[in-house]
LODO-627431 format. One record per residue (C-alpha): residue in three letters; x, y, z. Coordinates in steps of 0.2 Angstrom, whole numbers, always signed. Each point is the difference from the previous one (the first is absolute). Example, Ala and Ser with C-alpha at 12.3 -4.5 7.8 and 13.67 -1.06 7.14 Angstrom:
2
REC:ALA:+62:-22:+39
REC:SER:+6:+17:-3
END
This chain:
116
REC:MET:+798:-190:+202
REC:ALA:-9:-15:+7
REC:ARG:-3:-4:+18
REC:SER:-6:-16:+7
REC:PHE:-3:-8:+16
REC:LYS:-2:-18:+5
REC:VAL:-12:-4:+14
REC:ARG:+0:-17:+8
REC:PHE:-14:-6:+10
REC:GLU:+4:-10:+16
REC:THR:-14:-12:-4
REC:PRO:-6:-1:-19
REC:THR:-17:+8:-2
REC:SER:-15:+1:-12
REC:SER:-7:+15:+9
REC:SER:-2:+15:-11
REC:ILE:+0:+10:+16
REC:GLU:+18:-5:+5
REC:ILE:+6:+1:-19
REC:VAL:-7:+17:-3
REC:ALA:+7:+7:+17
REC:ALA:+17:-7:-5
REC:ALA:-1:+7:-17
REC:ARG:-5:+17:+7
REC:ALA:+14:+0:+12
REC:ALA:+13:-4:-14
REC:LEU:-8:+14:-11
REC:ARG:+3:+12:+15
REC:ARG:+18:-5:+1
REC:ALA:+2:+1:-19
REC:PHE:-8:+17:-3
REC:LEU:+11:+15:-3
REC:GLN:-7:+17:-1
REC:GLY:+2:+9:-16
REC:TYR:+1:-15:-12
REC:HIS:-14:-5:-13
REC:TYR:-5:-17:+2
REC:LYS:-7:-11:-14
REC:ARG:-5:-16:+8
REC:ALA:+2:-11:+15
REC:GLY:-2:-18:+2
REC:VAL:+0:-15:+12
REC:ILE:+8:-17:-4
REC:LEU:-5:-14:+11
REC:ALA:+13:-14:+1
REC:GLY:+1:-16:+10
REC:VAL:-18:-4:-2
REC:ILE:-5:-16:+8
REC:PRO:-17:-9:+3
REC:GLU:-9:+6:+15
REC:GLY:-1:-17:+8
REC:LEU:+19:-1:+0
REC:VAL:+3:+16:+10
REC:GLN:+11:-2:+16
REC:LEU:-7:+12:+12
REC:SER:+11:+9:+12
REC:LEU:+0:-4:+19
REC:PHE:-4:+18:+3
REC:ASP:-12:+2:-14
REC:ASP:-16:+10:+5
REC:TRP:-13:-15:-3
REC:GLU:-15:+11:+3
REC:LYS:+5:+14:-12
REC:ARG:+4:-13:-13
REC:SER:-16:-9:+1
REC:LYS:-10:+17:-1
REC:HIS:+10:+5:-16
REC:GLN:-4:-17:-8
REC:SER:-18:+2:+4
REC:LEU:-1:+18:-7
REC:MET:+10:-5:-15
REC:HIS:-12:-15:-4
REC:ILE:-15:+12:+1
REC:VAL:+8:+13:-11
REC:ASP:+5:-14:-13
REC:LYS:-18:-6:+1
REC:ILE:-7:+17:-3
REC:ASN:+11:+3:-15
REC:ALA:-3:-17:-7
REC:ALA:-19:+4:+0
REC:ASN:+0:+18:-5
REC:GLY:+16:+3:-10
REC:ARG:+18:+4:+3
REC:ASP:+4:+14:+12
REC:THR:-18:+2:+6
REC:ALA:+7:-2:+18
REC:TYR:+18:+5:+4
REC:LEU:+10:+7:+14
REC:ALA:-1:+19:+2
REC:SER:+19:+0:+2
REC:GLN:+2:-6:-17
REC:GLY:-7:+16:-7
REC:LYS:-11:+3:-16
REC:VAL:+10:+15:-7
REC:LYS:-1:+3:-19
REC:MET:+17:-1:-8
REC:ARG:+0:+18:-6
REC:SER:-3:+7:+17
REC:PHE:+14:-13:+7
REC:TYR:+12:+7:-13
REC:ASN:-4:+18:+5
REC:THR:+2:-4:+19
REC:PHE:+18:-5:-2
REC:ARG:+7:+13:-12
REC:PRO:+13:+12:+5
REC:ASP:-8:+17:+5
REC:ASP:+6:+9:-15
REC:ALA:-4:-13:-13
REC:GLU:-18:+5:+0
REC:GLU:+5:+18:-2
REC:MET:+12:-4:-14
REC:GLU:-14:-10:-9
REC:GLU:-12:+15:+1
REC:ASN:+13:+12:-7
REC:ALA:+4:-12:-14
REC:THR:-18:+0:-7
END
């Protein structure tokens, strides 16, 4: 069984803060208790150059400016010190093995132990 959700931003964004928040919200909607999950992914579509973005009349200009400044600083740190030196805490840094164990049905771990 595959579940997917499409998230459309009112205004196109390059802010990892907004993208991660939207991905986490979609994951919360997709998650079903008791299923073993192998992987999750995010596909970005409708990518356009930043200079061509048409801002909404109701867009939060101050918030967008702060996000751009923060993302620029994070990109600069990562360029100087290596990928993922700086990242959003909401992105997480969980090892895949513990990720798999987190989303396993309660009895799957027990069954695995009994099999060995």
